[in-house]
mmJSON file of the N, C-alpha and C atoms, coordinates in Angstrom:
{"data_MODEL":{"atom_site":{
"group_PDB":["ATOM","ATOM","ATOM","ATOM","ATOM","ATOM","ATOM","ATOM","ATOM","ATOM","ATOM","ATOM","ATOM","ATOM","ATOM","ATOM","ATOM","ATOM","ATOM","ATOM","ATOM","ATOM","ATOM","ATOM","ATOM","ATOM","ATOM","ATOM","ATOM","ATOM","ATOM","ATOM","ATOM","ATOM","ATOM","ATOM","ATOM","ATOM","ATOM","ATOM","ATOM","ATOM","ATOM","ATOM","ATOM","ATOM","ATOM","ATOM","ATOM","ATOM","ATOM","ATOM","ATOM","ATOM","ATOM","ATOM","ATOM","ATOM","ATOM","ATOM","ATOM","ATOM","ATOM","ATOM","ATOM","ATOM","ATOM","ATOM","ATOM","ATOM","ATOM","ATOM","ATOM","ATOM","ATOM","ATOM","ATOM","ATOM","ATOM","ATOM","ATOM","ATOM","ATOM","ATOM","ATOM","ATOM","ATOM","ATOM","ATOM","ATOM","ATOM","ATOM","ATOM","ATOM","ATOM","ATOM","ATOM","ATOM","ATOM","ATOM","ATOM","ATOM","ATOM","ATOM","ATOM","ATOM","ATOM","ATOM","ATOM","ATOM","ATOM","ATOM","ATOM","ATOM","ATOM","ATOM","ATOM","ATOM","ATOM","ATOM","ATOM","ATOM","ATOM","ATOM","ATOM","ATOM","ATOM","ATOM","ATOM","ATOM","ATOM","ATOM","ATOM","ATOM","ATOM","ATOM","ATOM","ATOM","ATOM","ATOM","ATOM","ATOM","ATOM","ATOM","ATOM","ATOM","ATOM","ATOM","ATOM","ATOM","ATOM","ATOM","ATOM","ATOM","ATOM","ATOM"],
"id":[1,2,3,4,5,6,7,8,9,10,11,12,13,14,15,16,17,18,19,20,21,22,23,24,25,26,27,28,29,30,31,32,33,34,35,36,37,38,39,40,41,42,43,44,45,46,47,48,49,50,51,52,53,54,55,56,57,58,59,60,61,62,63,64,65,66,67,68,69,70,71,72,73,74,75,76,77,78,79,80,81,82,83,84,85,86,87,88,89,90,91,92,93,94,95,96,97,98,99,100,101,102,103,104,105,106,107,108,109,110,111,112,113,114,115,116,117,118,119,120,121,122,123,124,125,126,127,128,129,130,131,132,133,134,135,136,137,138,139,140,141,142,143,144,145,146,147,148,149,150,151,152,153,154,155,156],
"type_symbol":["N","C","C","N","C","C","N","C","C","N","C","C","N","C","C","N","C","C","N","C","C","N","C","C","N","C","C","N","C","C","N","C","C","N","C","C","N","C","C","N","C","C","N","C","C","N","C","C","N","C","C","N","C","C","N","C","C","N","C","C","N","C","C","N","C","C","N","C","C","N","C","C","N","C","C","N","C","C","N","C","C","N","C","C","N","C","C","N","C","C","N","C","C","N","C","C","N","C","C","N","C","C","N","C","C","N","C","C","N","C","C","N","C","C","N","C","C","N","C","C","N","C","C","N","C","C","N","C","C","N","C","C","N","C","C","N","C","C","N","C","C","N","C","C","N","C","C","N","C","C","N","C","C","N","C","C"],
"label_atom_id":["N","CA","C","N","CA","C","N","CA","C","N","CA","C","N","CA","C","N","CA","C","N","CA","C","N","CA","C","N","CA","C","N","CA","C","N","CA","C","N","CA","C","N","CA","C","N","CA","C","N","CA","C","N","CA","C","N","CA","C","N","CA","C","N","CA","C","N","CA","C","N","CA","C","N","CA","C","N","CA","C","N","CA","C","N","CA","C","N","CA","C","N","CA","C","N","CA","C","N","CA","C","N","CA","C","N","CA","C","N","CA","C","N","CA","C","N","CA","C","N","CA","C","N","CA","C","N","CA","C","N","CA","C","N","CA","C","N","CA","C","N","CA","C","N","CA","C","N","CA","C","N","CA","C","N","CA","C","N","CA","C","N","CA","C","N","CA","C","N","CA","C","N","CA","C","N","CA","C","N","CA","C"],
"label_alt_id":[null,null,null,null,null,null,null,null,null,null,null,null,null,null,null,null,null,null,null,null,null,null,null,null,null,null,null,null,null,null,null,null,null,null,null,null,null,null,null,null,null,null,null,null,null,null,null,null,null,null,null,null,null,null,null,null,null,null,null,null,null,null,null,null,null,null,null,null,null,null,null,null,null,null,null,null,null,null,null,null,null,null,null,null,null,null,null,null,null,null,null,null,null,null,null,null,null,null,null,null,null,null,null,null,null,null,null,null,null,null,null,null,null,null,null,null,null,null,null,null,null,null,null,null,null,null,null,null,null,null,null,null,null,null,null,null,null,null,null,null,null,null,null,null,null,null,null,null,null,null,null,null,null,null,null,null],
"label_comp_id":["UNK","UNK","UNK","UNK","UNK","UNK","UNK","UNK","UNK","UNK","UNK","UNK","UNK","UNK","UNK","UNK","UNK","UNK","UNK","UNK","UNK","UNK","UNK","UNK","UNK","UNK","UNK","UNK","UNK","UNK","UNK","UNK","UNK","UNK","UNK","UNK","UNK","UNK","UNK","UNK","UNK","UNK","UNK","UNK","UNK","UNK","UNK","UNK","UNK","UNK","UNK","UNK","UNK","UNK","UNK","UNK","UNK","UNK","UNK","UNK","UNK","UNK","UNK","UNK","UNK","UNK","UNK","UNK","UNK","UNK","UNK","UNK","UNK","UNK","UNK","UNK","UNK","UNK","UNK","UNK","UNK","UNK","UNK","UNK","UNK","UNK","UNK","UNK","UNK","UNK","UNK","UNK","UNK","UNK","UNK","UNK","UNK","UNK","UNK","UNK","UNK","UNK","UNK","UNK","UNK","UNK","UNK","UNK","UNK","UNK","UNK","UNK","UNK","UNK","UNK","UNK","UNK","UNK","UNK","UNK","UNK","UNK","UNK","UNK","UNK","UNK","UNK","UNK","UNK","UNK","UNK","UNK","UNK","UNK","UNK","UNK","UNK","UNK","UNK","UNK","UNK","UNK","UNK","UNK","UNK","UNK","UNK","UNK","UNK","UNK","UNK","UNK","UNK","UNK","UNK","UNK"],
"label_asym_id":["A","A","A","A","A","A","A","A","A","A","A","A","A","A","A","A","A","A","A","A","A","A","A","A","A","A","A","A","A","A","A","A","A","A","A","A","A","A","A","A","A","A","A","A","A","A","A","A","A","A","A","A","A","A","A","A","A","A","A","A","A","A","A","A","A","A","A","A","A","A","A","A","A","A","A","A","A","A","A","A","A","A","A","A","A","A","A","A","A","A","A","A","A","A","A","A","A","A","A","A","A","A","A","A","A","A","A","A","A","A","A","A","A","A","A","A","A","A","A","A","A","A","A","A","A","A","A","A","A","A","A","A","A","A","A","A","A","A","A","A","A","A","A","A","A","A","A","A","A","A","A","A","A","A","A","A"],
"label_entity_id":["1","1","1","1","1","1","1","1","1","1","1","1","1","1","1","1","1","1","1","1","1","1","1","1","1","1","1","1","1","1","1","1","1","1","1","1","1","1","1","1","1","1","1","1","1","1","1","1","1","1","1","1","1","1","1","1","1","1","1","1","1","1","1","1","1","1","1","1","1","1","1","1","1","1","1","1","1","1","1","1","1","1","1","1","1","1","1","1","1","1","1","1","1","1","1","1","1","1","1","1","1","1","1","1","1","1","1","1","1","1","1","1","1","1","1","1","1","1","1","1","1","1","1","1","1","1","1","1","1","1","1","1","1","1","1","1","1","1","1","1","1","1","1","1","1","1","1","1","1","1","1","1","1","1","1","1"],
"label_seq_id":[1,1,1,2,2,2,3,3,3,4,4,4,5,5,5,6,6,6,7,7,7,8,8,8,9,9,9,10,10,10,11,11,11,12,12,12,13,13,13,14,14,14,15,15,15,16,16,16,17,17,17,18,18,18,19,19,19,20,20,20,21,21,21,22,22,22,23,23,23,24,24,24,25,25,25,26,26,26,27,27,27,28,28,28,29,29,29,30,30,30,31,31,31,32,32,32,33,33,33,34,34,34,35,35,35,36,36,36,37,37,37,38,38,38,39,39,39,40,40,40,41,41,41,42,42,42,43,43,43,44,44,44,45,45,45,46,46,46,47,47,47,48,48,48,49,49,49,50,50,50,51,51,51,52,52,52],
"pdbx_PDB_ins_code":[null,null,null,null,null,null,null,null,null,null,null,null,null,null,null,null,null,null,null,null,null,null,null,null,null,null,null,null,null,null,null,null,null,null,null,null,null,null,null,null,null,null,null,null,null,null,null,null,null,null,null,null,null,null,null,null,null,null,null,null,null,null,null,null,null,null,null,null,null,null,null,null,null,null,null,null,null,null,null,null,null,null,null,null,null,null,null,null,null,null,null,null,null,null,null,null,null,null,null,null,null,null,null,null,null,null,null,null,null,null,null,null,null,null,null,null,null,null,null,null,null,null,null,null,null,null,null,null,null,null,null,null,null,null,null,null,null,null,null,null,null,null,null,null,null,null,null,null,null,null,null,null,null,null,null,null],
"Cartn_x":[-4.366,-3.506,-3.234,-1.747,-1.023,-0.36,-0.683,-0.107,-0.2,-0.981,-0.906,-0.507,0.305,1.242,0.1,0.17,-0.831,-0.278,0.113,0.644,1.724,1.939,2.918,4.445,3.725,5.039,5.54,4.058,4.554,5.795,5.728,6.132,7.621,7.186,8.717,9.925,9.14,10.139,10.036,10.013,10.274,11.087,11.261,11.415,11.314,12.02,11.473,10.158,8.672,7.604,6.596,5.97,5.43,3.989,2.779,1.584,0.759,1.116,-0.288,-0.071,1.431,1.821,1.985,1.907,1.332,-0.506,-1.028,-2.53,-2.855,-1.986,-2.578,-1.336,-1.29,-0.047,-1.203,-1.944,-2.671,-3.826,-4.042,-5.389,-5.614,-4.142,-3.783,-4.261,-3.284,-2.99,-4.704,-5.852,-6.155,-7.452,-7.535,-8.352,-7.506,-7.164,-5.85,-6.295,-6.006,-6.609,-8.486,-9.325,-10.468,-11.213,-10.219,-10.506,-10.968,-10.294,-10.517,-10.097,-8.571,-7.757,-6.844,-7.182,-7.13,-5.333,-4.515,-3.664,-2.48,-4.059,-3.653,-4.542,-4.83,-6.21,-5.513,-4.372,-3.862,-2.923,-2.587,-1.846,-1.905,-3.31,-3.454,-3.308,-3.797,-2.566,-1.281,-0.452,0.746,1.128,0.274,1.317,1.242,0.38,-0.263,0.489,1.391,2.118,2.955,3.642,5.348,4.929,3.236,3.782,3.859,3.855,3.692,4.917],
"Cartn_y":[10.998,11.295,10.21,10.321,9.403,10.338,9.687,10.454,12.023,12.335,14.383,14.374,13.674,13.8,13.622,14.802,14.722,13.595,13.793,12.592,13.562,15.103,15.422,15.619,15.399,15.446,14.134,12.83,11.513,11.593,11.806,11.737,12.803,13.718,14.333,13.562,12.534,12.192,10.594,9.994,8.701,8.498,10.519,11.011,9.783,8.663,7.898,7.122,8.077,7.84,9.307,8.146,9.483,9.942,11.386,10.735,9.891,9.868,8.271,6.546,6.943,6.071,5.811,6.36,6.692,6.701,7.723,6.67,5.911,4.568,3.517,2.462,3.307,1.995,2.789,3.297,3.924,2.679,3.139,2.691,0.381,0.195,-1.228,-1.851,-0.316,-1.309,-1.218,0.384,0.455,-1.026,-1.706,-2.535,-4.51,-4.111,-5.568,-5.244,-3.748,-3.848,-3.973,-3.347,-3.826,-5.844,-5.663,-7.264,-8.057,-7.904,-9.139,-9.644,-10.197,-10.615,-11.055,-11.484,-11.563,-10.994,-11.23,-10.866,-9.366,-8.935,-7.197,-6.412,-7.194,-6.903,-5.476,-5.763,-4.735,-4.152,-4.511,-2.809,-1.284,-1.253,0.405,0.51,-0.758,-0.598,-0.331,-1.824,-0.792,-0.058,0.306,1.857,2.81,2.843,3.968,4.134,2.324,2.799,3.247,2.853,3.444,4.94,5.841,7.008,7.995,6.933,8.178,8.822],
"Cartn_z":[3.636,5.199,5.737,6.278,6.92,8.209,9.11,11.084,10.494,10.016,10.17,8.785,7.338,6.01,5.148,3.916,2.837,1.399,0.578,-0.182,-1.009,-0.074,-1.434,-0.173,1.237,2.232,2.239,1.846,2.095,-0.106,0.202,-0.856,-1.671,-0.666,-0.489,0.641,1.326,2.278,1.902,0.622,-0.016,-1.031,-1.488,-3.09,-4.093,-3.839,-5.863,-5.834,-5.08,-5.889,-5.8,-6.553,-7.813,-6.924,-6.239,-6.142,-6.471,-7.765,-8.036,-7.501,-7.274,-6.697,-5.162,-4.879,-3.326,-2.945,-3.669,-4.269,-4.311,-4.968,-5.437,-3.785,-2.807,-2.464,-1.003,-0.894,0.092,-0.383,-1.507,-1.669,-1.622,-1.61,-1.973,-0.066,0.155,1.335,2.454,2.322,2.771,2.285,1.4,0.696,1.738,2.242,2.855,4.436,4.384,6.353,5.846,4.874,4.948,5.109,4.483,3.94,4.798,6.569,7.281,7.706,6.773,7.072,8.665,9.27,10.743,10.338,9.978,9.736,9.29,9.167,9.517,10.012,10.879,11.913,12.843,13.365,15.026,14.038,12.481,12.074,12.486,13.212,13.328,14.46,15.543,16.588,16.599,16.278,15.744,15.254,14.357,13.789,15.193,15.873,17.151,17.912,18.125,19.129,18.274,17.503,16.958,16.381,17.215,16.372,18.234,18.89,20.864,20.562],
"occupancy":[1.0,1.0,1.0,1.0,1.0,1.0,1.0,1.0,1.0,1.0,1.0,1.0,1.0,1.0,1.0,1.0,1.0,1.0,1.0,1.0,1.0,1.0,1.0,1.0,1.0,1.0,1.0,1.0,1.0,1.0,1.0,1.0,1.0,1.0,1.0,1.0,1.0,1.0,1.0,1.0,1.0,1.0,1.0,1.0,1.0,1.0,1.0,1.0,1.0,1.0,1.0,1.0,1.0,1.0,1.0,1.0,1.0,1.0,1.0,1.0,1.0,1.0,1.0,1.0,1.0,1.0,1.0,1.0,1.0,1.0,1.0,1.0,1.0,1.0,1.0,1.0,1.0,1.0,1.0,1.0,1.0,1.0,1.0,1.0,1.0,1.0,1.0,1.0,1.0,1.0,1.0,1.0,1.0,1.0,1.0,1.0,1.0,1.0,1.0,1.0,1.0,1.0,1.0,1.0,1.0,1.0,1.0,1.0,1.0,1.0,1.0,1.0,1.0,1.0,1.0,1.0,1.0,1.0,1.0,1.0,1.0,1.0,1.0,1.0,1.0,1.0,1.0,1.0,1.0,1.0,1.0,1.0,1.0,1.0,1.0,1.0,1.0,1.0,1.0,1.0,1.0,1.0,1.0,1.0,1.0,1.0,1.0,1.0,1.0,1.0,1.0,1.0,1.0,1.0,1.0,1.0],
"B_iso_or_equiv":[0.0,0.0,0.0,0.0,0.0,0.0,0.0,0.0,0.0,0.0,0.0,0.0,0.0,0.0,0.0,0.0,0.0,0.0,0.0,0.0,0.0,0.0,0.0,0.0,0.0,0.0,0.0,0.0,0.0,0.0,0.0,0.0,0.0,0.0,0.0,0.0,0.0,0.0,0.0,0.0,0.0,0.0,0.0,0.0,0.0,0.0,0.0,0.0,0.0,0.0,0.0,0.0,0.0,0.0,0.0,0.0,0.0,0.0,0.0,0.0,0.0,0.0,0.0,0.0,0.0,0.0,0.0,0.0,0.0,0.0,0.0,0.0,0.0,0.0,0.0,0.0,0.0,0.0,0.0,0.0,0.0,0.0,0.0,0.0,0.0,0.0,0.0,0.0,0.0,0.0,0.0,0.0,0.0,0.0,0.0,0.0,0.0,0.0,0.0,0.0,0.0,0.0,0.0,0.0,0.0,0.0,0.0,0.0,0.0,0.0,0.0,0.0,0.0,0.0,0.0,0.0,0.0,0.0,0.0,0.0,0.0,0.0,0.0,0.0,0.0,0.0,0.0,0.0,0.0,0.0,0.0,0.0,0.0,0.0,0.0,0.0,0.0,0.0,0.0,0.0,0.0,0.0,0.0,0.0,0.0,0.0,0.0,0.0,0.0,0.0,0.0,0.0,0.0,0.0,0.0,0.0],
"pdbx_formal_charge":[null,null,null,null,null,null,null,null,null,null,null,null,null,null,null,null,null,null,null,null,null,null,null,null,null,null,null,null,null,null,null,null,null,null,null,null,null,null,null,null,null,null,null,null,null,null,null,null,null,null,null,null,null,null,null,null,null,null,null,null,null,null,null,null,null,null,null,null,null,null,null,null,null,null,null,null,null,null,null,null,null,null,null,null,null,null,null,null,null,null,null,null,null,null,null,null,null,null,null,null,null,null,null,null,null,null,null,null,null,null,null,null,null,null,null,null,null,null,null,null,null,null,null,null,null,null,null,null,null,null,null,null,null,null,null,null,null,null,null,null,null,null,null,null,null,null,null,null,null,null,null,null,null,null,null,null],
"auth_seq_id":[1,1,1,2,2,2,3,3,3,4,4,4,5,5,5,6,6,6,7,7,7,8,8,8,9,9,9,10,10,10,11,11,11,12,12,12,13,13,13,14,14,14,15,15,15,16,16,16,17,17,17,18,18,18,19,19,19,20,20,20,21,21,21,22,22,22,23,23,23,24,24,24,25,25,25,26,26,26,27,27,27,28,28,28,29,29,29,30,30,30,31,31,31,32,32,32,33,33,33,34,34,34,35,35,35,36,36,36,37,37,37,38,38,38,39,39,39,40,40,40,41,41,41,42,42,42,43,43,43,44,44,44,45,45,45,46,46,46,47,47,47,48,48,48,49,49,49,50,50,50,51,51,51,52,52,52],
"auth_comp_id":["UNK","UNK","UNK","UNK","UNK","UNK","UNK","UNK","UNK","UNK","UNK","UNK","UNK","UNK","UNK","UNK","UNK","UNK","UNK","UNK","UNK","UNK","UNK","UNK","UNK","UNK","UNK","UNK","UNK","UNK","UNK","UNK","UNK","UNK","UNK","UNK","UNK","UNK","UNK","UNK","UNK","UNK","UNK","UNK","UNK","UNK","UNK","UNK","UNK","UNK","UNK","UNK","UNK","UNK","UNK","UNK","UNK","UNK","UNK","UNK","UNK","UNK","UNK","UNK","UNK","UNK","UNK","UNK","UNK","UNK","UNK","UNK","UNK","UNK","UNK","UNK","UNK","UNK","UNK","UNK","UNK","UNK","UNK","UNK","UNK","UNK","UNK","UNK","UNK","UNK","UNK","UNK","UNK","UNK","UNK","UNK","UNK","UNK","UNK","UNK","UNK","UNK","UNK","UNK","UNK","UNK","UNK","UNK","UNK","UNK","UNK","UNK","UNK","UNK","UNK","UNK","UNK","UNK","UNK","UNK","UNK","UNK","UNK","UNK","UNK","UNK","UNK","UNK","UNK","UNK","UNK","UNK","UNK","UNK","UNK","UNK","UNK","UNK","UNK","UNK","UNK","UNK","UNK","UNK","UNK","UNK","UNK","UNK","UNK","UNK","UNK","UNK","UNK","UNK","UNK","UNK"],
"auth_asym_id":["A","A","A","A","A","A","A","A","A","A","A","A","A","A","A","A","A","A","A","A","A","A","A","A","A","A","A","A","A","A","A","A","A","A","A","A","A","A","A","A","A","A","A","A","A","A","A","A","A","A","A","A","A","A","A","A","A","A","A","A","A","A","A","A","A","A","A","A","A","A","A","A","A","A","A","A","A","A","A","A","A","A","A","A","A","A","A","A","A","A","A","A","A","A","A","A","A","A","A","A","A","A","A","A","A","A","A","A","A","A","A","A","A","A","A","A","A","A","A","A","A","A","A","A","A","A","A","A","A","A","A","A","A","A","A","A","A","A","A","A","A","A","A","A","A","A","A","A","A","A","A","A","A","A","A","A"],
"auth_atom_id":["N","CA","C","N","CA","C","N","CA","C","N","CA","C","N","CA","C","N","CA","C","N","CA","C","N","CA","C","N","CA","C","N","CA","C","N","CA","C","N","CA","C","N","CA","C","N","CA","C","N","CA","C","N","CA","C","N","CA","C","N","CA","C","N","CA","C","N","CA","C","N","CA","C","N","CA","C","N","CA","C","N","CA","C","N","CA","C","N","CA","C","N","CA","C","N","CA","C","N","CA","C","N","CA","C","N","CA","C","N","CA","C","N","CA","C","N","CA","C","N","CA","C","N","CA","C","N","CA","C","N","CA","C","N","CA","C","N","CA","C","N","CA","C","N","CA","C","N","CA","C","N","CA","C","N","CA","C","N","CA","C","N","CA","C","N","CA","C","N","CA","C","N","CA","C","N","CA","C","N","CA","C"],
"pdbx_PDB_model_num":[1,1,1,1,1,1,1,1,1,1,1,1,1,1,1,1,1,1,1,1,1,1,1,1,1,1,1,1,1,1,1,1,1,1,1,1,1,1,1,1,1,1,1,1,1,1,1,1,1,1,1,1,1,1,1,1,1,1,1,1,1,1,1,1,1,1,1,1,1,1,1,1,1,1,1,1,1,1,1,1,1,1,1,1,1,1,1,1,1,1,1,1,1,1,1,1,1,1,1,1,1,1,1,1,1,1,1,1,1,1,1,1,1,1,1,1,1,1,1,1,1,1,1,1,1,1,1,1,1,1,1,1,1,1,1,1,1,1,1,1,1,1,1,1,1,1,1,1,1,1,1,1,1,1,1,1]
}}}
C-alpha cells in the first residue's frame, strides 16, 4: 500500500504497469530506503509533505 492505495489502484492509475511490476518497484524502493544511504533518508518526509 502507498498513500492508502492498493496495488490494483496504483496499477490502474499508471496504466502500463502490471501488479508484479508494481510489487517489484515497491520492493526495490523499500530496499533503497532501508539501505541507510543518506540520499534516501528524507524521502518519506518529502512524500508526507506532498500528500497534505
